[in-house]
C-alpha positions in Angstrom: 0.3 47.0 4.3 -3.0 45.5 5.4 -4.9 42.7 3.8 -8.6 42.7 4.2 -11.4 40.5 3.0 -15.1 40.2 3.6 -17.6 37.5 2.9 -21.3 37.3 2.9 -23.3 34.2 3.5 -22.4 31.2 5.5 -19.4 28.9 6.0 -21.6 26.0 6.9 -20.6 23.9 3.9 -17.0 24.4 4.6 -17.4 23.7 8.3 -19.4 20.5 7.4 -16.6 19.4 5.0 -13.9 20.0 7.6 -15.8 18.1 10.3 -16.2 15.2 7.9 -12.5 15.2 7.1 -11.8 14.9 10.8 -13.8 11.6 10.8 -12.1 10.3 7.7 -10.5 7.0 8.6 -7.6 6.5 6.2 -6.1 3.7 8.3 -9.3 1.6 7.8 -9.0 2.0 4.0 -5.3 1.0 4.1 -6.1 -1.9 6.4 -8.7 -3.2 4.0 -6.5 -2.8 0.9 -3.5 -4.1 2.8 -5.3 -7.4 3.2 -6.2 -7.3 -0.5 -2.5 -6.7 -1.3 -1.5 -9.8 0.7 -3.9 -11.9 -1.3 -2.8 -10.5 -4.6 0.9 -10.9 -3.8 0.4 -14.4 -2.5 -1.5 -15.4 -5.6 1.1 -13.9 -7.9 4.2 -15.3 -6.2 5.6 -18.3 -8.1 5.1 -21.4 -6.0 8.0 -23.8 -5.8 7.6 -24.8 -2.1 4.8 -22.2 -1.5 6.6 -20.8 1.5 7.3 -17.4 -0.1 3.7 -17.1 -1.3 2.3 -17.8 2.2 4.8 -15.5 3.9 3.2 -12.2 2.8 2.0 -9.7 5.4 1.4 -6.0 5.8 1.3 -3.2 8.3 0.0 0.4 8.3 1.9 3.1 10.0 0.9 6.7 10.8 3.5 9.3 11.6 2.1 12.7 12.0 -0.2 13.3 9.1 1.5 10.7 6.9 0.2 7.1 6.4 2.4 4.4 5.1 1.5 0.9 4.1 4.2 -1.8 4.0 3.9 -5.2 2.4 6.3 -7.7 3.9 7.5 -11.2 3.2 9.1 -13.2 6.0 10.6 -16.0 3.8 14.3 -15.6 4.2 16.9 -18.0 2.9 20.6 -17.6 3.7 19.9 -14.1 5.0 18.2 -12.9 1.8 14.5 -12.4 1.2 13.2 -15.0 -1.2 10.5 -12.6 -2.6 13.3 -10.3 -3.7 15.4 -13.1 -5.2 12.4 -14.1 -7.3 11.7 -10.4 -8.3 15.2 -9.4 -9.1 17.1 -12.6 -9.8 20.0 -14.1 -7.9 23.2 -16.0 -8.3 23.4 -19.7 -7.5 25.9 -21.5 -5.3 27.5 -23.1 -8.5 28.2 -19.8 -10.3 25.0 -19.6 -12.3 22.3 -17.0 -12.3 18.6 -17.2 -12.1 16.8 -14.3 -13.8 14.3 -12.2 -12.0 10.6 -12.3 -12.7 8.5 -9.1 -12.1 5.5 -10.4 -10.3 5.2 -7.9 -7.5 4.5 -4.7 -9.5 1.7 -6.2 -11.7 0.1 -7.8 -8.6 0.2 -4.7 -6.4 -0.6 -2.0 -9.0 -4.4 -2.7 -9.0 -4.3 -2.6 -5.2 -2.6 0.8 -5.2 -5.1 2.1 -7.8 -7.9 1.0 -5.4 -6.3 2.8 -2.5 -6.2 6.0 -4.6 -9.8 5.5 -5.7 -11.1 4.8 -2.2 -9.3 7.6 -0.5 -10.4 10.0 -3.3 -14.0 8.8 -3.0 -13.9 9.3 0.8 -12.5 12.8 0.5 -14.9 13.9 -2.2 -18.0 12.4 -0.6 -17.5 14.2 2.7 
């Protein structure tokens, strides 16, 4: 069984689009929004000493065709990340419990929306 197709006209628009996609710099978009995320997370982090708020960072990784952005927080107390203790709650040394406070999701959601918008805009304007 053979499959055959024919076309008339030009593939110039398709070729132009594919060439533009080769130049698309997803890493630059993620780098810009990564910095925005650090600011948003820092501003949203409850500030007792201010150490957790000032300990946010990010990195962008590319493995094959997949890009990943990681937001990190280097404030560790007794082997446990303070940002997660604030987010999810934690036990105290005297048997009590401190409830978590969801500050990460509301802070990072607008940044994630901007990533989606900027990547979409870059792809559709090529």
